[in-house]
VOLOFI-866754 format. One record per residue (C-alpha): x, y negated, z. Coordinates in Angstrom, 1 decimal. Layout:
N
+--------+--------+--------+
|     c1 |     c2 |     c3 |
+--------+--------+--------+
|      X |      Y |      Z |
...
+--------+--------+--------+
This chain:
556
+--------+--------+--------+
|     c1 |     c2 |     c3 |
+--------+--------+--------+
|   83.4 |  -10.2 |   48.5 |
|   81.3 |   -8.2 |   50.9 |
|   82.7 |   -4.9 |   51.9 |
|   80.9 |   -1.6 |   51.2 |
|   80.4 |   -1.3 |   55.0 |
|   78.3 |   -4.4 |   55.0 |
|   75.9 |   -3.3 |   52.2 |
|   72.4 |   -2.5 |   53.4 |
|   71.2 |    1.0 |   52.9 |
|   67.6 |    1.5 |   51.8 |
|   65.4 |    2.6 |   54.7 |
|   62.7 |    5.2 |   54.2 |
|   60.4 |    4.1 |   57.0 |
|   57.1 |    5.0 |   55.3 |
|   54.5 |    6.8 |   57.5 |
|   53.2 |   10.1 |   56.3 |
|   49.9 |    8.4 |   55.5 |
|   51.5 |    5.7 |   53.3 |
|   53.7 |    8.3 |   51.6 |
|   50.5 |   10.4 |   50.9 |
|   48.7 |    7.3 |   49.6 |
|   51.5 |    6.3 |   47.3 |
|   51.8 |    9.8 |   45.8 |
|   48.1 |   10.3 |   45.5 |
|   47.7 |    7.0 |   43.6 |
|   50.4 |    8.2 |   41.2 |
|   48.7 |   11.5 |   40.5 |
|   45.3 |    9.7 |   40.2 |
|   46.7 |    7.4 |   37.5 |
|   48.2 |   10.3 |   35.6 |
|   45.0 |   12.4 |   36.2 |
|   47.1 |   15.2 |   37.6 |
|   44.6 |   17.3 |   39.6 |
|   46.9 |   20.2 |   40.4 |
|   49.6 |   18.0 |   42.0 |
|   47.0 |   16.0 |   43.9 |
|   45.5 |   19.3 |   45.3 |
|   49.0 |   20.5 |   46.3 |
|   49.6 |   17.2 |   48.0 |
|   46.2 |   17.5 |   49.8 |
|   47.1 |   21.0 |   51.1 |
|   50.4 |   19.7 |   52.4 |
|   48.7 |   16.8 |   54.1 |
|   46.3 |   19.3 |   55.8 |
|   49.1 |   21.5 |   57.0 |
|   50.9 |   18.4 |   58.5 |
|   47.7 |   17.0 |   60.0 |
|   48.1 |   13.8 |   58.0 |
|   45.3 |   11.3 |   58.8 |
|   43.2 |   10.6 |   55.6 |
|   41.0 |    7.6 |   55.1 |
|   37.9 |    6.9 |   52.9 |
|   40.1 |    5.8 |   50.0 |
|   42.1 |    9.0 |   50.1 |
|   39.0 |   11.2 |   50.1 |
|   37.4 |    9.1 |   47.3 |
|   40.5 |    9.4 |   45.1 |
|   40.5 |   13.1 |   45.5 |
|   36.8 |   13.4 |   44.8 |
|   37.2 |   11.1 |   41.7 |
|   40.0 |   13.3 |   40.4 |
|   37.9 |   16.4 |   40.9 |
|   34.9 |   14.9 |   39.1 |
|   36.8 |   13.7 |   36.1 |
|   38.5 |   17.0 |   35.7 |
|   35.2 |   18.9 |   35.2 |
|   35.3 |   18.6 |   31.4 |
|   38.6 |   20.5 |   31.1 |
|   38.1 |   24.3 |   31.2 |
|   41.5 |   24.7 |   32.7 |
|   40.6 |   22.6 |   35.8 |
|   36.8 |   23.0 |   36.1 |
|   37.0 |   25.9 |   38.7 |
|   39.6 |   24.1 |   40.7 |
|   37.6 |   20.9 |   40.7 |
|   34.5 |   22.6 |   41.9 |
|   36.3 |   24.7 |   44.6 |
|   38.2 |   21.8 |   46.1 |
|   35.7 |   19.0 |   45.4 |
|   33.1 |   20.3 |   47.8 |
|   35.8 |   21.3 |   50.3 |
|   37.2 |   17.7 |   50.3 |
|   33.7 |   16.3 |   50.8 |
|   33.0 |   18.6 |   53.7 |
|   36.3 |   17.7 |   55.2 |
|   35.5 |   14.0 |   54.8 |
|   32.1 |   14.3 |   56.6 |
|   33.4 |   16.5 |   59.3 |
|   36.1 |   14.0 |   60.1 |
|   33.4 |   11.3 |   60.7 |
|   34.4 |    9.3 |   57.6 |
|   31.4 |    7.6 |   56.0 |
|   30.9 |    8.4 |   52.3 |
|   30.1 |    5.4 |   50.1 |
|   28.2 |    5.3 |   46.8 |
|   31.4 |    6.3 |   44.9 |
|   31.8 |    9.4 |   47.1 |
|   28.1 |   10.4 |   46.6 |
|   28.3 |    9.9 |   42.8 |
|   31.4 |   12.1 |   42.6 |
|   29.9 |   14.9 |   44.6 |
|   26.6 |   14.6 |   42.6 |
|   28.6 |   15.1 |   39.4 |
|   30.2 |   18.2 |   40.9 |
|   26.8 |   19.6 |   41.9 |
|   25.4 |   18.9 |   38.4 |
|   28.4 |   20.7 |   36.8 |
|   27.3 |   23.8 |   38.8 |
|   23.7 |   23.3 |   37.5 |
|   22.5 |   22.4 |   41.0 |
|   20.4 |   19.3 |   40.2 |
|   18.5 |   19.7 |   43.5 |
|   21.7 |   19.2 |   45.5 |
|   22.7 |   16.2 |   43.4 |
|   19.3 |   14.6 |   43.8 |
|   19.3 |   15.3 |   47.6 |
|   22.6 |   13.5 |   47.9 |
|   21.0 |   10.4 |   46.2 |
|   17.8 |   10.6 |   48.3 |
|   19.8 |   10.7 |   51.5 |
|   22.3 |    8.0 |   50.6 |
|   20.5 |    5.6 |   52.9 |
|   21.7 |    7.5 |   55.9 |
|   25.2 |    6.0 |   55.0 |
|   23.7 |    2.5 |   54.6 |
|   24.5 |    2.7 |   50.9 |
|   22.3 |    1.9 |   47.8 |
|   22.3 |    4.1 |   44.8 |
|   23.3 |    2.9 |   41.3 |
|   22.4 |    4.1 |   37.9 |
|   25.5 |    6.3 |   37.8 |
|   24.5 |    7.9 |   41.2 |
|   21.2 |    9.2 |   39.6 |
|   22.7 |   10.3 |   36.3 |
|   24.0 |   13.7 |   37.4 |
|   20.7 |   14.9 |   38.8 |
|   18.7 |   13.3 |   35.9 |
|   20.8 |   14.8 |   33.1 |
|   21.0 |   18.2 |   34.9 |
|   17.2 |   18.4 |   35.0 |
|   16.9 |   17.3 |   31.5 |
|   19.4 |   19.8 |   30.2 |
|   17.7 |   22.6 |   32.1 |
|   14.3 |   21.4 |   30.6 |
|   13.0 |   20.8 |   34.1 |
|   10.9 |   17.8 |   33.0 |
|    8.8 |   17.4 |   36.2 |
|   11.9 |   17.1 |   38.4 |
|   13.5 |   14.7 |   35.8 |
|   10.3 |   12.5 |   36.1 |
|   10.7 |   12.7 |   39.9 |
|   14.2 |   11.3 |   39.6 |
|   12.9 |    8.5 |   37.3 |
|   10.2 |    7.6 |   39.8 |
|   12.7 |    7.5 |   42.6 |
|   14.9 |    5.2 |   40.6 |
|   11.9 |    2.9 |   40.0 |
|   11.2 |    2.7 |   43.8 |
|   14.9 |    1.8 |   44.4 |
|   14.9 |   -0.9 |   41.7 |
|   17.3 |    1.0 |   39.4 |
|   16.5 |    0.5 |   35.7 |
|   16.9 |    3.0 |   32.9 |
|   19.3 |    2.4 |   30.0 |
|   19.3 |    4.0 |   26.6 |
|   21.2 |    7.2 |   27.6 |
|   18.8 |    7.9 |   30.4 |
|   15.7 |    7.1 |   28.3 |
|   17.0 |    9.3 |   25.5 |
|   17.5 |   12.2 |   27.9 |
|   14.0 |   11.8 |   29.3 |
|   12.6 |   11.5 |   25.7 |
|   14.4 |   14.6 |   24.7 |
|   13.1 |   16.8 |   27.6 |
|    9.6 |   15.4 |   26.9 |
|    9.9 |   16.4 |   23.2 |
|   11.2 |   19.9 |   24.0 |
|    8.4 |   20.4 |   26.5 |
|    5.7 |   18.8 |   24.2 |
|    4.7 |   16.1 |   26.7 |
|    2.9 |   13.8 |   24.2 |
|    2.0 |   11.0 |   26.6 |
|    5.5 |   11.0 |   28.1 |
|    7.1 |   10.8 |   24.6 |
|    4.9 |    7.8 |   23.8 |
|    5.8 |    6.1 |   27.1 |
|    9.5 |    6.6 |   26.6 |
|    9.4 |    5.2 |   23.1 |
|    7.8 |    2.1 |   24.6 |
|   10.5 |    1.9 |   27.3 |
|   13.2 |    2.4 |   24.7 |
|   11.6 |   -0.5 |   22.7 |
|   12.0 |   -2.8 |   25.7 |
|   15.6 |   -1.8 |   26.6 |
|   17.5 |   -1.7 |   23.2 |
|   17.4 |   -3.4 |   19.9 |
|   19.0 |   -0.7 |   17.8 |
|   19.1 |    2.9 |   19.0 |
|   22.2 |    5.1 |   18.7 |
|   22.2 |    7.9 |   16.1 |
|   21.8 |   10.6 |   18.7 |
|   18.7 |    8.9 |   20.0 |
|   17.3 |    8.5 |   16.5 |
|   17.7 |   12.2 |   15.9 |
|   15.5 |   12.9 |   19.0 |
|   12.8 |   10.6 |   17.8 |
|   13.1 |   12.0 |   14.3 |
|   12.7 |   15.6 |   15.6 |
|    9.6 |   14.6 |   17.6 |
|    7.7 |   13.2 |   14.7 |
|    8.7 |   16.2 |   12.5 |
|    7.3 |   18.8 |   14.9 |
|    4.5 |   16.7 |   16.5 |
|    1.2 |   18.3 |   15.5 |
|   -1.2 |   16.5 |   17.8 |
|   -3.7 |   14.0 |   16.5 |
|   -4.0 |   10.4 |   17.7 |
|   -7.1 |    8.5 |   18.5 |
|   -9.2 |    6.4 |   16.2 |
|   -9.5 |    2.9 |   17.6 |
|  -11.4 |   -0.2 |   16.6 |
|   -9.1 |   -2.3 |   14.4 |
|  -10.0 |   -5.5 |   16.2 |
|   -9.1 |   -3.9 |   19.6 |
|   -5.7 |   -2.9 |   18.3 |
|   -5.1 |   -6.3 |   16.7 |
|   -6.0 |   -8.0 |   19.9 |
|   -3.6 |   -5.8 |   21.9 |
|   -0.8 |   -6.5 |   19.4 |
|   -1.5 |  -10.3 |   19.6 |
|   -1.6 |  -10.2 |   23.4 |
|    1.7 |   -8.4 |   23.6 |
|    3.5 |  -10.9 |   21.4 |
|    3.5 |   -8.8 |   18.3 |
|    5.4 |   -5.6 |   17.3 |
|    3.5 |   -3.1 |   19.5 |
|    0.0 |   -2.3 |   20.9 |
|    0.7 |    0.3 |   23.6 |
|   -2.6 |    2.0 |   23.2 |
|   -1.3 |    5.5 |   22.4 |
|   -0.9 |    7.6 |   19.2 |
|   -3.2 |    6.3 |   16.4 |
|   -4.3 |    8.3 |   13.4 |
|   -4.7 |   12.0 |   12.5 |
|   -2.6 |   12.5 |    9.4 |
|    0.7 |   14.3 |    9.5 |
|    3.6 |   12.0 |   10.1 |
|    5.9 |   11.2 |    7.2 |
|    9.4 |   10.7 |    8.5 |
|   12.0 |    8.9 |    6.3 |
|   15.3 |    7.1 |    6.6 |
|   15.5 |    3.8 |    4.7 |
|   16.1 |    0.1 |    4.9 |
|   14.3 |   -3.1 |    5.4 |
|   14.7 |   -6.0 |    3.0 |
|   15.6 |   -9.6 |    4.0 |
|   12.0 |  -10.5 |    4.2 |
|   11.2 |   -7.7 |    6.7 |
|    9.5 |   -5.3 |    4.3 |
|   10.1 |   -1.6 |    4.8 |
|   11.5 |   -0.1 |    1.6 |
|   10.0 |    3.3 |    2.5 |
|    6.4 |    2.4 |    3.2 |
|    6.0 |   -1.2 |    2.2 |
|    4.9 |   -2.3 |    5.7 |
|    5.8 |   -5.9 |    6.8 |
|    7.7 |   -6.0 |   10.1 |
|    7.1 |   -9.0 |   12.3 |
|    8.9 |  -11.4 |   14.6 |
|    8.3 |  -10.2 |   18.1 |
|    7.6 |  -12.7 |   20.9 |
|    7.3 |  -12.3 |   24.6 |
|    3.8 |  -11.3 |   25.8 |
|    1.2 |  -13.5 |   27.5 |
|    2.2 |  -12.5 |   31.1 |
|    5.9 |  -13.0 |   30.4 |
|    5.2 |  -16.4 |   28.9 |
|    3.2 |  -17.6 |   31.9 |
|    5.8 |  -16.2 |   34.4 |
|    8.6 |  -17.9 |   32.3 |
|    6.8 |  -21.3 |   32.4 |
|    6.1 |  -21.0 |   36.1 |
|    9.7 |  -20.1 |   36.9 |
|   11.0 |  -23.1 |   34.9 |
|    8.5 |  -25.4 |   36.6 |
|    9.5 |  -24.0 |   40.0 |
|   13.2 |  -24.5 |   39.4 |
|   12.6 |  -28.0 |   38.0 |
|   10.5 |  -28.9 |   41.0 |
|   13.5 |  -28.0 |   43.2 |
|   15.9 |  -30.1 |   41.3 |
|   13.8 |  -33.0 |   40.0 |
|   11.6 |  -35.5 |   41.8 |
|    8.5 |  -33.4 |   42.2 |
|    6.0 |  -36.2 |   41.4 |
|    7.8 |  -36.9 |   38.1 |
|    7.7 |  -33.4 |   36.9 |
|    4.1 |  -32.9 |   38.0 |
|    3.2 |  -36.0 |   36.1 |
|    4.8 |  -34.5 |   33.0 |
|    2.9 |  -31.2 |   33.5 |
|   -0.4 |  -33.1 |   33.7 |
|    0.5 |  -35.2 |   30.7 |
|    1.3 |  -32.0 |   28.7 |
|   -2.0 |  -30.5 |   29.6 |
|   -3.7 |  -33.3 |   27.8 |
|   -1.3 |  -33.3 |   24.8 |
|   -1.1 |  -29.6 |   24.0 |
|   -1.3 |  -29.6 |   20.2 |
|    2.4 |  -30.1 |   19.3 |
|    4.0 |  -27.6 |   17.0 |
|    7.6 |  -28.4 |   17.9 |
|    9.5 |  -29.9 |   20.7 |
|   12.7 |  -31.9 |   19.9 |
|   15.7 |  -32.2 |   22.2 |
|   16.3 |  -35.9 |   21.3 |
|   19.7 |  -36.3 |   23.0 |
|   21.1 |  -33.1 |   21.5 |
|   20.3 |  -34.2 |   17.9 |
|   21.2 |  -37.9 |   18.4 |
|   24.6 |  -37.0 |   19.8 |
|   25.4 |  -34.2 |   17.3 |
|   28.9 |  -34.6 |   15.8 |
|   29.3 |  -38.1 |   17.3 |
|   32.5 |  -37.5 |   19.1 |
|   34.6 |  -40.0 |   17.1 |
|   35.7 |  -43.6 |   17.7 |
|   32.6 |  -45.3 |   16.2 |
|   30.2 |  -42.5 |   17.2 |
|   27.2 |  -43.1 |   19.4 |
|   23.6 |  -42.1 |   19.5 |
|   22.5 |  -41.4 |   15.9 |
|   18.9 |  -42.5 |   15.5 |
|   19.1 |  -41.7 |   11.8 |
|   19.8 |  -38.0 |   12.5 |
|   16.9 |  -37.8 |   14.9 |
|   14.6 |  -39.5 |   12.5 |
|   15.6 |  -37.1 |    9.7 |
|   14.7 |  -34.1 |   11.9 |
|   11.3 |  -35.7 |   12.9 |
|   10.3 |  -36.5 |    9.3 |
|   11.4 |  -33.0 |    8.1 |
|    9.4 |  -31.3 |   10.8 |
|    6.4 |  -33.6 |   10.0 |
|    6.5 |  -32.6 |    6.3 |
|    7.1 |  -29.0 |    6.9 |
|    4.2 |  -28.6 |    9.4 |
|    1.4 |  -30.0 |    7.3 |
|    1.7 |  -33.6 |    8.5 |
|    1.8 |  -32.9 |   12.3 |
|    4.2 |  -34.8 |   14.5 |
|    6.6 |  -33.0 |   16.9 |
|    7.3 |  -34.3 |   20.4 |
|   10.6 |  -35.9 |   21.1 |
|   11.9 |  -35.6 |   24.7 |
|   14.4 |  -38.3 |   25.5 |
|   15.8 |  -39.8 |   28.7 |
|   14.6 |  -43.4 |   29.4 |
|   18.1 |  -44.7 |   29.7 |
|   18.6 |  -44.0 |   26.0 |
|   15.2 |  -45.5 |   25.2 |
|   16.1 |  -48.8 |   26.8 |
|   19.3 |  -49.0 |   24.8 |
|   17.4 |  -48.2 |   21.6 |
|   14.7 |  -50.8 |   22.3 |
|   17.3 |  -53.5 |   22.9 |
|   18.9 |  -52.8 |   19.5 |
|   17.1 |  -54.7 |   16.7 |
|   18.0 |  -52.1 |   14.1 |
|   16.3 |  -49.3 |   16.0 |
|   13.6 |  -51.1 |   17.9 |
|   11.0 |  -50.9 |   15.1 |
|   11.4 |  -47.1 |   14.7 |
|   11.1 |  -46.5 |   18.4 |
|    8.0 |  -48.5 |   18.7 |
|    6.5 |  -46.6 |   15.7 |
|    7.2 |  -43.3 |   17.6 |
|    5.6 |  -44.7 |   20.7 |
|    2.5 |  -45.7 |   18.7 |
|    2.3 |  -42.2 |   17.1 |
|    2.6 |  -40.3 |   20.4 |
|    5.9 |  -38.8 |   19.2 |
|    7.9 |  -39.7 |   22.2 |
|    8.0 |  -38.7 |   25.9 |
|   10.7 |  -40.3 |   28.0 |
|   12.0 |  -38.6 |   31.2 |
|   12.5 |  -40.9 |   34.3 |
|   15.6 |  -42.1 |   35.9 |
|   17.7 |  -39.5 |   37.6 |
|   16.0 |  -36.6 |   35.8 |
|   17.5 |  -33.8 |   33.6 |
|   15.6 |  -33.9 |   30.4 |
|   16.5 |  -30.2 |   29.7 |
|   13.9 |  -29.1 |   32.1 |
|   11.3 |  -31.1 |   30.3 |
|   11.9 |  -29.9 |   26.8 |
|   12.3 |  -26.3 |   27.9 |
|    9.1 |  -26.3 |   29.9 |
|    7.2 |  -27.9 |   27.1 |
|    8.3 |  -25.4 |   24.5 |
|    7.5 |  -22.5 |   26.7 |
|    4.2 |  -23.8 |   28.0 |
|    2.9 |  -24.8 |   24.6 |
|    4.4 |  -21.7 |   23.0 |
|    5.9 |  -23.7 |   20.2 |
|    9.2 |  -24.2 |   18.4 |
|   12.2 |  -25.9 |   20.1 |
|   14.6 |  -27.8 |   18.0 |
|   18.0 |  -27.9 |   19.7 |
|   21.5 |  -26.5 |   19.3 |
|   21.8 |  -26.3 |   23.1 |
|   22.7 |  -22.6 |   23.9 |
|   20.9 |  -23.1 |   27.3 |
|   23.6 |  -21.1 |   29.1 |
|   22.9 |  -23.2 |   32.3 |
|   19.2 |  -22.2 |   32.1 |
|   20.1 |  -18.6 |   31.5 |
|   22.2 |  -18.7 |   34.6 |
|   19.4 |  -20.2 |   36.6 |
|   16.8 |  -17.8 |   35.2 |
|   19.0 |  -14.8 |   35.7 |
|   16.7 |  -11.8 |   35.9 |
|   14.4 |  -13.1 |   33.1 |
|   15.4 |  -10.4 |   30.7 |
|   13.0 |  -11.8 |   28.1 |
|   14.8 |  -15.1 |   27.8 |
|   17.0 |  -14.0 |   24.9 |
|   13.9 |  -12.7 |   23.1 |
|   12.2 |  -16.0 |   23.6 |
|   15.1 |  -18.0 |   22.3 |
|   15.3 |  -15.9 |   19.2 |
|   11.7 |  -16.4 |   18.5 |
|   11.3 |  -20.1 |   19.3 |
|   14.6 |  -21.9 |   18.9 |
|   15.2 |  -23.9 |   15.7 |
|   18.9 |  -24.9 |   15.1 |
|   20.1 |  -27.5 |   12.8 |
|   23.1 |  -28.8 |   10.9 |
|   24.0 |  -32.0 |    9.0 |
|   26.2 |  -31.2 |    6.0 |
|   27.4 |  -34.4 |    4.4 |
|   24.5 |  -36.2 |    5.9 |
|   21.9 |  -33.6 |    4.6 |
|   19.8 |  -31.9 |    7.2 |
|   19.2 |  -28.2 |    7.3 |
|   16.9 |  -26.6 |    9.9 |
|   17.5 |  -22.9 |   10.7 |
|   14.2 |  -21.4 |   11.6 |
|   13.7 |  -18.3 |   13.7 |
|   14.2 |  -15.0 |   11.9 |
|   11.5 |  -13.6 |    9.7 |
|   11.4 |  -10.4 |   11.7 |
|   12.8 |   -8.9 |   14.8 |
|   15.4 |   -6.1 |   14.7 |
|   13.7 |   -4.0 |   17.4 |
|   11.6 |   -0.9 |   17.6 |
|    8.2 |   -1.8 |   16.2 |
|    4.8 |   -0.1 |   16.5 |
|    2.3 |   -1.3 |   14.0 |
|   -1.5 |   -1.7 |   14.2 |
|   -2.0 |    1.5 |   12.2 |
|    0.2 |    3.5 |   14.6 |
|    3.3 |    3.7 |   12.4 |
|    6.8 |    3.2 |   13.9 |
|   10.0 |    1.6 |   12.6 |
|   13.2 |    2.2 |   14.5 |
|   16.4 |    0.4 |   13.7 |
|   19.4 |    2.7 |   14.0 |
|   22.7 |    1.1 |   15.0 |
|   25.6 |    0.9 |   12.6 |
|   29.1 |   -0.2 |   13.6 |
|   27.8 |   -3.2 |   15.4 |
|   25.0 |   -2.6 |   18.0 |
|   23.0 |   -5.6 |   16.9 |
|   22.9 |   -4.8 |   13.2 |
|   21.1 |   -1.6 |   12.0 |
|   22.8 |    0.8 |    9.6 |
|   19.4 |    2.2 |    8.6 |
|   15.8 |    2.2 |    9.7 |
|   13.7 |    5.2 |   10.7 |
|   10.3 |    4.9 |    9.1 |
|    7.5 |    7.0 |   10.6 |
|    4.0 |    6.5 |    9.1 |
|    0.7 |    8.2 |    8.4 |
|    0.0 |    7.6 |    4.7 |
|   -3.8 |    7.3 |    4.8 |
|   -3.9 |    5.1 |    7.9 |
|   -1.3 |    2.9 |    6.4 |
|   -3.4 |    2.4 |    3.2 |
|   -6.5 |    1.7 |    5.3 |
|   -4.7 |   -0.9 |    7.4 |
|   -3.2 |   -2.5 |    4.3 |
|   -6.7 |   -3.0 |    2.9 |
|   -8.1 |   -4.2 |    6.2 |
|   -5.3 |   -6.6 |    6.7 |
|   -5.9 |   -8.2 |    3.3 |
|   -9.5 |   -8.9 |    4.3 |
|   -8.6 |  -10.4 |    7.7 |
|   -5.2 |  -11.9 |    6.9 |
|   -6.2 |  -15.3 |    8.2 |
|   -7.1 |  -13.8 |   11.6 |
|   -3.9 |  -11.8 |   12.0 |
|   -1.2 |  -14.2 |   13.2 |
|    1.5 |  -11.5 |   13.0 |
|    1.3 |  -11.1 |    9.3 |
|    2.7 |  -14.6 |    8.9 |
|    6.4 |  -15.2 |    8.7 |
|    8.6 |  -18.2 |    9.1 |
|   11.2 |  -19.0 |    6.4 |
|   14.7 |  -18.2 |    7.6 |
|   15.8 |  -21.6 |    6.3 |
|   13.6 |  -24.6 |    5.7 |
|   13.9 |  -26.0 |    2.2 |
|   14.1 |  -29.7 |    1.7 |
|   11.2 |  -31.9 |    2.7 |
|    7.9 |  -31.2 |    0.9 |
|    7.2 |  -27.6 |    1.8 |
|    4.5 |  -27.3 |    4.4 |
|    4.7 |  -23.5 |    5.0 |
|    7.6 |  -22.9 |    7.2 |
|    6.9 |  -24.7 |   10.4 |
|    3.1 |  -24.3 |   10.1 |
|    3.3 |  -20.5 |    9.6 |
|    5.7 |  -20.2 |   12.6 |
|    3.3 |  -22.3 |   14.7 |
|    0.3 |  -20.3 |   13.6 |
|    2.0 |  -17.1 |   14.8 |
|    3.1 |  -18.7 |   18.1 |
|   -0.4 |  -19.9 |   18.8 |
|   -2.2 |  -16.8 |   17.7 |
|   -2.8 |  -16.0 |   21.4 |
|   -4.1 |  -19.5 |   22.3 |
|   -7.0 |  -21.7 |   21.4 |
|   -5.8 |  -25.1 |   22.2 |
|   -8.3 |  -27.8 |   21.6 |
|   -7.4 |  -31.1 |   19.9 |
|   -7.2 |  -33.7 |   22.7 |
|   -9.7 |  -36.6 |   22.5 |
|   -7.6 |  -38.8 |   24.6 |
|   -4.2 |  -38.9 |   23.0 |
|   -2.1 |  -41.4 |   24.9 |
|    1.6 |  -42.3 |   24.9 |
|    3.8 |  -41.5 |   27.8 |
|    5.0 |  -45.1 |   27.9 |
|    1.9 |  -47.3 |   27.6 |
|   -0.9 |  -45.1 |   28.7 |
|   -3.0 |  -46.5 |   25.8 |
|   -4.8 |  -44.4 |   23.2 |
|   -3.0 |  -44.6 |   19.8 |
|   -4.1 |  -43.4 |   16.4 |
|   -1.6 |  -41.2 |   14.7 |
|   -0.3 |  -42.4 |   11.3 |
|   -1.2 |  -40.1 |    8.5 |
|    2.4 |  -40.2 |    7.1 |
|    5.9 |  -41.1 |    8.1 |
|    7.3 |  -44.4 |    7.2 |
+--------+--------+--------+
């Protein structure tokens, strides 16, 4: 047994700096500002060397203690003192340092100082973030200094920092309070782009605006407004306030078909706009060109230009391999055939386009039980096969985007989302274009895109419908309905006269019924193609033979 003399005694060999750091971290975790300040004063008296982390921890403690009345004065008094000490010691502040001090300045009501900190952050080789701007922005908004708040927003834009709901709501509120009509309109549009359902506090700001707004909108040509809505993908026109009647503001709900129970207006399914669609197609093509044999994908693009009248693109591999992970499983041609025939019947006798890799095609042609069906698809221009070494995902995604049609696949496209990071409209595009499917006991069900989009919508007559978030952010608890009664009645009458011209009054069924109904796919396609005037090609050829084939009038 070891004697007590041989037992090691613990050594306290920590430096003053490490002791300070250990104690400061403890006080930071417990949010004990008073103890942290006492520790700081002791460190100063002992000339303890402090680093950036030490100063930032003290600044952080001061900034989070501002909301407590008992610690606010202490936070302000020591916060600026700590920051001055940090700079005078030649220690470079980082973005976290600047954000903390900006919060201190805003708490004093000094938005100018908070904004100056952000504008000069480049001197420290740092980039501002949204949280860095918030103190100055919210300070100006609370003080109803709208012009300076707009200046902060402009600076954010130049630095590539985007607004979120909280910032837009603050700018919207200051614009409401200062009666800046055009600004209010602009922030409603920005809010529409950023969120699906607004928070209750944001809804109250919008509600207040329409209740006190006494200005009159403009009277615009109905055709001009309709064209703007179509060009934008539906759900908004962006032309300014429309109509002259007093706003009627109500809280209500929207039925499962998308009809407002307050005013009876039909909400629409919102698509990405023309410019976004073109950029999206170009970005897919660009990425595909980098990863595919360029000549192969270019050939597909040229082929697609001549075959631009498809209403749906089908991910053949995804459907053929669905639920086939069992011993006897393989590529199910019967599942794919069921989808093709269902789409054909639902779309008014128009064939979709199957994208399939050629390695699968060869196997299917060699199989006597599937050869006849494959040859039939070839003859009817139903099939495009991607070449050896290619990834067919690029082909069906590009085709669906370029032709602005439906895409039948259960693929979540997470890989594509990763590649297309920064394309914030991709989720919207998927919601509007992707058709999912199931086979329940061998029976096919196609799940069409939703009848209407749960987003802020501005109608052709100038009315607004705003979904207000419930417990879940994606599902509205209620809808804010804002309309002008006379203009709504006029639009309703006008829409009845020109219903066939207005693509956004059409809606897809949320679920396709069994074969025989021709409305669901056709109406979806009409809406998707409302911004295009694709001509029927006179030289329909197959991707495989290069020969012109007549399409069969009905499936076998």
